[in-house]
C-alpha positions as CSV (number, residue, x, y, z in Angstrom):
1,X,-21.6,-19.4,0.7
2,X,-19.3,-22.3,0.2
3,X,-17.3,-22.7,3.5
4,X,-14.1,-20.9,4.5
5,X,-12.8,-24.2,5.9
6,X,-14.0,-27.8,6.5
7,X,-14.7,-27.3,10.9
8,X,-12.5,-29.9,11.2
9,X,-9.7,-28.8,10.5
10,X,-9.6,-25.1,10.2
11,X,-7.5,-24.5,13.3
12,X,-5.8,-28.1,15.0
13,X,-4.4,-28.3,18.5
14,X,-1.4,-25.6,18.4
15,X,1.9,-25.2,20.4
16,X,2.4,-21.7,20.3
17,X,2.2,-19.5,17.7
18,X,-0.4,-16.5,17.5
19,X,-3.5,-16.9,19.5
20,X,-6.9,-18.6,18.2
21,X,-8.7,-14.9,17.8
22,X,-5.4,-13.9,15.4
23,X,-5.6,-16.5,13.3
24,X,-9.2,-16.5,13.0
25,X,-8.9,-12.6,12.2
26,X,-6.2,-13.5,9.5
27,X,-8.7,-16.1,7.7
28,X,-11.5,-13.3,7.6
29,X,-9.4,-10.5,6.4
30,X,-8.3,-13.2,3.1
31,X,-11.8,-14.6,2.4
32,X,-12.4,-10.5,1.9
33,X,-8.9,-9.9,0.2
34,X,-9.8,-12.8,-2.4
35,X,-13.3,-12.0,-2.8
36,X,-15.3,-14.2,-0.4
37,X,-16.6,-11.9,0.9
38,X,-17.2,-9.1,-1.3
39,X,-17.7,-5.5,0.2
40,X,-21.3,-4.9,1.3
41,X,-22.2,-8.6,1.7
42,X,-23.6,-9.9,5.2
43,X,-21.3,-12.4,6.6
44,X,-23.0,-15.8,7.7
45,X,-24.4,-16.1,11.2
46,X,-22.1,-16.3,14.3
47,X,-22.8,-19.5,14.8
48,X,-22.6,-20.6,11.1
49,X,-19.3,-18.9,10.5
50,X,-17.7,-20.7,13.8
51,X,-18.4,-23.5,12.5
52,X,-17.4,-22.8,9.2
53,X,-14.4,-22.2,11.2
54,X,-14.2,-24.7,13.8
55,X,-14.2,-22.3,16.6
56,X,-16.2,-21.3,19.1
57,X,-18.0,-18.0,19.3
58,X,-16.6,-16.5,22.1
59,X,-13.2,-16.6,19.5
60,X,-15.0,-15.5,16.4
61,X,-16.6,-12.4,18.4
62,X,-12.9,-11.5,19.3
63,X,-12.0,-11.3,15.7
64,X,-14.9,-10.0,14.5
65,X,-14.4,-7.1,17.2
66,X,-11.2,-6.6,15.9
67,X,-12.0,-6.6,12.6
68,X,-14.3,-4.5,13.2
69,X,-12.6,-1.8,14.8
70,X,-10.4,-1.7,12.0
71,X,-13.3,-0.9,9.5
72,X,-13.3,-4.0,7.4
73,X,-16.4,-5.0,9.0
74,X,-19.8,-3.4,10.1
75,X,-21.9,-4.6,12.7
76,X,-25.8,-3.2,12.5
77,X,-28.0,-4.2,15.2
78,X,-30.7,-6.3,14.2
79,X,-29.0,-6.9,11.0
80,X,-26.2,-8.7,11.4
81,X,-22.6,-8.3,10.2
82,X,-21.5,-6.7,7.0
83,X,-18.3,-6.4,5.4
84,X,-17.4,-2.1,4.8
85,X,-17.0,-0.2,1.8
86,X,-14.3,2.1,2.0
87,X,-14.8,3.9,4.9
88,X,-12.9,6.9,6.2
89,X,-9.5,6.3,6.7
90,X,-9.9,2.7,6.6
91,X,-6.0,2.3,5.2
92,X,-3.2,2.9,7.5
93,X,0.7,3.5,7.1
94,X,3.9,3.3,9.3
95,X,6.0,5.9,8.2
96,X,8.8,4.2,10.1
97,X,8.3,1.0,7.3
98,X,9.0,1.1,4.0
99,X,5.9,-1.2,2.3
100,X,4.8,-1.1,-1.2
101,X,1.4,0.2,-1.8
102,X,-0.4,-2.7,-3.1
103,X,0.2,-4.8,0.3
104,X,-0.4,-2.0,2.4
105,X,-4.1,-2.3,0.6
106,X,-3.5,-6.1,0.7
107,X,-2.5,-6.2,4.7
108,X,-6.0,-4.2,5.6
109,X,-7.9,-7.1,3.6
110,X,-8.8,-5.1,1.2
111,X,-8.1,-6.3,-3.3
112,X,-5.4,-4.3,-4.4
113,X,-5.9,-2.8,-8.2
114,X,-4.8,-0.9,-11.1
115,X,-6.6,1.4,-13.4
116,X,-5.7,4.3,-15.7
117,X,-1.5,2.3,-16.1
118,X,0.0,4.2,-18.8
119,X,4.1,3.6,-19.2
120,X,6.3,5.8,-21.5
121,X,9.9,6.0,-21.9
122,X,11.8,9.5,-21.8
123,X,14.2,11.5,-20.9
124,X,13.3,13.5,-17.6
125,X,14.1,17.0,-16.2
126,X,17.6,18.1,-15.0
127,X,16.7,18.0,-11.7
128,X,15.6,14.2,-11.9
129,X,18.3,12.8,-13.1
130,X,20.7,14.6,-11.0
131,X,18.8,12.7,-8.3
132,X,19.8,9.6,-9.7
133,X,23.0,10.8,-10.4
134,X,22.6,10.0,-14.4
135,X,23.6,12.3,-17.4
136,X,20.8,14.3,-17.9
137,X,19.4,12.7,-21.8
138,X,19.6,9.0,-19.5
139,X,16.5,7.6,-20.4
140,X,13.6,6.6,-17.9
141,X,10.7,4.7,-17.7
142,X,7.4,7.0,-16.7
143,X,4.7,5.2,-15.2
144,X,1.6,6.5,-14.2
145,X,-1.6,4.6,-12.4
146,X,-4.2,4.5,-9.9
147,X,-4.0,2.5,-7.2
148,X,-7.4,0.3,-6.3
149,X,-8.6,-0.8,-2.6
150,X,-11.6,-2.5,-3.5
151,X,-12.1,-0.8,-6.8
152,X,-12.3,2.8,-5.0
153,X,-9.2,4.8,-6.1
154,X,-6.9,5.0,-3.2
155,X,-3.3,6.8,-4.8
156,X,-2.5,8.3,-8.1
157,X,0.6,7.6,-8.6
158,X,3.8,8.8,-10.8
159,X,6.9,7.0,-10.9
160,X,10.1,7.4,-12.6
161,X,12.9,4.2,-13.1
162,X,16.2,4.8,-15.2
163,X,15.7,2.2,-18.5
164,X,19.3,0.7,-17.8
165,X,18.3,-1.0,-14.4
166,X,16.3,-3.8,-16.5
167,X,18.2,-4.3,-19.9
168,X,16.6,-6.5,-22.3
169,X,13.6,-7.7,-19.8
170,X,12.8,-4.0,-20.2
171,X,10.0,-4.5,-23.0
172,X,7.2,-5.7,-20.8
173,X,7.3,-2.8,-19.1
174,X,6.7,-0.7,-22.4
175,X,3.3,-3.2,-23.4
176,X,1.9,-0.8,-20.8
177,X,-0.3,-3.6,-18.8
178,X,-1.5,-3.4,-15.9
179,X,1.3,-3.0,-13.4
180,X,0.4,-3.8,-9.4
181,X,4.0,-3.4,-7.5
182,X,6.9,-2.2,-8.9
183,X,8.5,-3.7,-5.8
184,X,8.1,-6.7,-6.8
185,X,8.9,-6.5,-10.7
186,X,11.8,-4.8,-9.4
187,X,12.4,-8.1,-7.2
188,X,12.1,-9.9,-10.4
189,X,15.1,-7.6,-11.6
190,X,17.2,-8.7,-8.9
191,X,16.6,-5.5,-7.7
192,X,15.8,-5.0,-3.7
193,X,14.8,-2.0,-2.5
194,X,16.4,-1.5,0.9
195,X,15.2,2.0,2.5
196,X,13.7,5.5,1.3
197,X,13.9,9.2,1.6
198,X,10.6,10.6,1.7
199,X,8.9,13.8,2.1
200,X,5.4,14.6,3.0
201,X,3.2,17.1,1.5
202,X,-0.4,18.0,1.9
203,X,-1.8,19.7,-1.2
204,X,-5.5,19.6,-2.5
205,X,-6.4,17.6,-6.1
206,X,-6.1,19.8,-9.1
207,X,-8.4,19.1,-12.3
208,X,-6.1,15.8,-13.5
209,X,-6.1,14.5,-9.8
210,X,-9.6,15.0,-9.1
211,X,-10.8,12.9,-12.5
212,X,-7.6,10.2,-11.2
213,X,-9.3,9.8,-7.8
214,X,-12.7,10.7,-8.6
215,X,-13.1,13.7,-5.8
216,X,-13.9,17.1,-6.4
217,X,-11.3,19.9,-7.6
218,X,-9.7,21.4,-3.8
219,X,-10.4,17.9,-2.2
220,X,-7.3,17.1,0.5
221,X,-4.0,14.7,-0.7
222,X,-1.6,13.8,0.9
223,X,1.4,13.4,-1.3
224,X,4.6,11.2,-0.3
225,X,7.7,12.1,-2.8
226,X,9.9,9.1,-2.4
227,X,13.5,8.0,-3.6
228,X,13.9,4.2,-3.2
229,X,17.8,3.1,-2.7
230,X,19.5,-0.5,-3.1
231,X,21.5,-1.8,0.2
232,X,24.2,-0.6,-1.9
233,X,22.8,3.3,-1.7
234,X,22.5,2.9,-5.3
235,X,19.0,5.2,-6.5
236,X,16.6,2.7,-8.4
237,X,12.8,4.6,-8.2
238,X,11.4,7.9,-8.0
239,X,7.8,7.9,-7.0
240,X,5.4,10.4,-6.0
241,X,2.2,9.2,-4.4
242,X,-1.2,11.6,-3.9
243,X,-2.9,9.6,-1.4
244,X,-7.3,10.1,-0.8
245,X,-7.2,11.6,2.6
246,X,-10.8,10.3,2.8
247,X,-9.5,7.1,3.3
248,X,-6.2,7.0,4.2
249,X,-4.1,8.0,7.2
250,X,-0.3,7.6,8.4
251,X,1.3,7.3,11.6
252,X,5.0,7.3,12.6
253,X,6.8,7.5,16.1
254,X,8.7,10.3,17.4
255,X,11.3,10.0,19.2
256,X,13.0,12.3,22.0
257,X,15.7,14.7,20.3
258,X,18.9,13.2,22.5
259,X,17.8,9.5,20.5
260,X,17.5,11.3,16.9
261,X,21.4,12.8,17.6
262,X,22.5,9.4,18.1
263,X,20.9,7.8,15.3
264,X,21.7,10.9,12.8
265,X,24.6,9.6,11.1
266,X,22.6,6.9,9.6
267,X,21.3,9.6,7.3
268,X,24.0,11.6,6.6
269,X,24.8,10.1,3.1
270,X,21.4,10.8,1.9
271,X,20.8,14.6,2.9
272,X,22.1,15.8,0.2
273,X,19.3,14.0,-1.9
274,X,16.9,14.9,0.6
275,X,17.6,18.9,0.1
276,X,17.3,18.9,-4.0
277,X,13.7,17.0,-3.2
278,X,12.8,19.7,-0.8
279,X,14.1,22.5,-2.8
280,X,12.1,21.1,-5.5
281,X,8.8,21.2,-4.1
């Protein structure tokens, strides 16, 4: 296998910055993400890999230990270290941080992908156009797709965007090409998402979802209903993302009531729209 880096300049002498094991772990995550190390592949021996990266074996072991804890690597006694297939709860999201699914997958060192992408221009039910404070006859782009992590179905998405957001640039959405990150597409259209309201709903796979996510009917899923806004409080994207609970989990920080009450005024403007989402569920 081709060397990951030249050993002489892999990690030059640094003054400050992240610890060296963190840099090595990041380099290995990137190698997994871009396919230099593939799912199920055995890594080179520790002496070989340490030489390729230009670090000591002790530093390499720390990095491998971290990636093993994250679920990216599996160490088998007497056999070596392997890139794992997608393990249970391999993807971790933080509900307090707004991040695209594509970025969440990439940050865990997996190759992001999409399949079954369909795009249509349509009108929507009145409760949905009301969320955007738009007339009932407003045209929306409806996008459905299955998000992949190393080729595994991780999330099935239904997403809605007002067609007027894109103006003359909307034609490319209608072509039905693979759309990996809507966040990136919105940024290209100078639409920057600043925050989102989110409702988390436990559910199970019906026939359609089971087919999309390659699970059995009745398999547990986690549904995130999100309405995304710009910094000017303009709603621009509504999404319903069905996460396969087999290998995706979310975490958040819970605060004492006194702290929540202090920050409560921040969400006042969005409360009415959140109530609509709750009523619709």
